[in-house]
N, C-alpha and C positions, 0 to 999 in steps of 0.2 A: 741325661743332662745334669742331674744334681751329682751323680757320681763323678762326672768329669769336672764339674766346678770344684768339688771337694778335693779331687786328685790334685788339681792344679793349685787350688788354694793352700799355699804353704806346704809344697813338698819339703820345705824347710822346717815347718812347725807341726804339720798334721798329715804326713805322708800316708799314713794308713787310716785316715778318716773313712767313714762310710756315709752312704746316703742318708742314714737315720740322724745325723747331726744337723741336718738342715731342713727347714721347710721349703715350701715352693717359692718363698720370697728371698731365700737365703739366710734367714734367721737361724741361729743356732739353737737347738734344743739343749738347755743347760745340763741336764742330767745325762745326755747321750756321750758315749765314748767317741773322743775325737782328737785327742792329743797324742794317740799312739805314734810311735816313731818320731817324736818331737824334734830332736836334734841329736845326732850321735856324735861319738867321739871325734870323728873326722871333721866336725864342724865347729868345734868349740876352742881349739887353740890351747886346752889345758892338757894336763898328763891324762893318759887313758883311764886311770882310775877316777879322777875328779870329773873328767868329761862325762862320766856315766852318772854322776850323782849331784854335782854342784852347779848351782846357779851363781854367776859372779857379775857384779857391776863395778868397774874399777874407774877411778878419777884421779888426776895427777896429785891432788893434795893429800892423798892417803885416805880419804873418805871412801869406803867401798862396802858393798853389800855382798857377803859370800855366805851362802846357805846350803845345807844338805837337803835335797829333795828326795824324800822316800815316799813309799806307797801311800802312807796315811798321815805324813807330816813334813813340815818344812822347819828345820832348826838351824840356828846359828846365832852369832852375837846380835842382840836386840830383836831376834825373831824367833817366835815359838808358835808354830800354827798347827792345829790338828785337823785332819779331814775326817768328816762323818759321812758315811755312805749308806746308812740304813734307809729303807724305804719311808720310815716315818720321821727321819731325821738326817736330811742331806744338808750339810753345812760345813762351814770353816770357821773354827773358833781358836781363841789363844790371844797372843800379844805380838804387836809389831812396832818397833820404834818406841817401846814404852807406853803403848796406847792398846786399849782392849779392842779386839776384833770378834765380831759375832755376826756372821752373814750366813743367809740361807740361800740354796740352789733351788729354784722352782722352775715350773714350766714358763713363767713369765720373765725370767732373768735371775740375776743375783742382787739380793738386797739384804739390808741390815744396818749395822752400826759399826763404824770404824772411828776409834777415838771417841770424841764427843760429836761426831757428825755422821750424817746420813751416808749409807754406802747403797747405791742403786745404779747398776749397769746393765745395758743390753749388748749382747754380742751378736755379730752377723758376719757373713762372708761377702766380699765385695771383690770380684775377679780372683786375684791370687793373695788378697789380704784379709786378715782378721780385723775386723774393725770393733772398737769398744767405745761406747758412748755413755754419759751418765754423769753420776756424782761419786766421788770417792773422798770419805772423810768430810763431807760437806762441801768439797770443791769441785767445781766443773772439770770434767774430764773428757777427752776425746783423743783417741790415738789409733793408728793403724800399724799392723805389723805383718810383714810379708817377705818373700824371697829377697826383695830389693832393700829392705831396711825397716826402721822404726821411725815414725814420724807422728808428732802431736804432743799433747801434754797430759800429764797425770796430776791434777791439782795445780800447784805452782811450779812443778818440775816439767821443763820443756825438753824435748828429745828431737834431735836431727841426725839419725844415724844411717849409714849405709852399710851393706854387706861388704867387708873386705877379707877376703880369704877365709880364715878359720873363725871369723867373729864378726859381731856388728861394731862399727867404730864411727865416731862423729863427734857431736857436741851435746852437752847436757847443761841446763842451767836451772836452778832453783831459787830464783829471786835475787841471785847475786852475780848476774852475768853468766855467759855461756863459757864453758871449758870443755877441753878434749875428754872424752870417755869412751870405754869400751865395754861390751856386753857378750857374755857367753851363756848358753843355755845347755842343761843336762838332758840326756835320753830318758832319765828317770821320770821326767814329767809325762812320758807316754802313758803312764798308769792313771793319769787325771783325765777327766773329761775336758773338752775344750772350754766350757763355761768355767769349771774349777780353775783351769789353767790361767784363763783371762783374769779371773778374780784375784788369784795369787799374784800375777804379774803386776796388776794394778796396784796392790799393796807394795810389792817389792820396789816398784819404780817410783812410789809416791814420795820417798824421802821423808816419811811420817807426816806429809801434809801440813 
């Protein structure tokens, strides 16, 4: 049953997940591998090279988040995050949107500090969706991401996006009204666990809270 749930929960985002990623209630074990096969080149709408390695959030006014996602780091303008996977030190640290990031991945979830505020999220599977709830940079956060789209908010940023061919597209608003936006994921996120991926996405989608 758990294999079936994980197999259908984001063929888009976690097509190679295993039963080890979820407990009996669908909660994701943060340290487990679960983001393998995240999104391939055929789903991103970017060049084949960038599709393998780059996360991109685009908005019409030129504001965008474009970062390289590698095995142990996420790097780009305003984003410098390192992934630590030692048994005694499982964490994501660095800087995002000119704010410090220091969060730990534990059996209870992902928690720590982002900017001057608390970072504390829980990740679960609900049907075909990954759900994230908690606090990001001290701001309430609740969103779901699945084959149909992205819906919810990360801090003050609201997302209403649907899968449209090669990417997600819809609206995004961060306190200044909603505007068109599009979103692409790289297959290189497949090296990250589902909890690590959810934490990274929470930061990348936050707009700096």
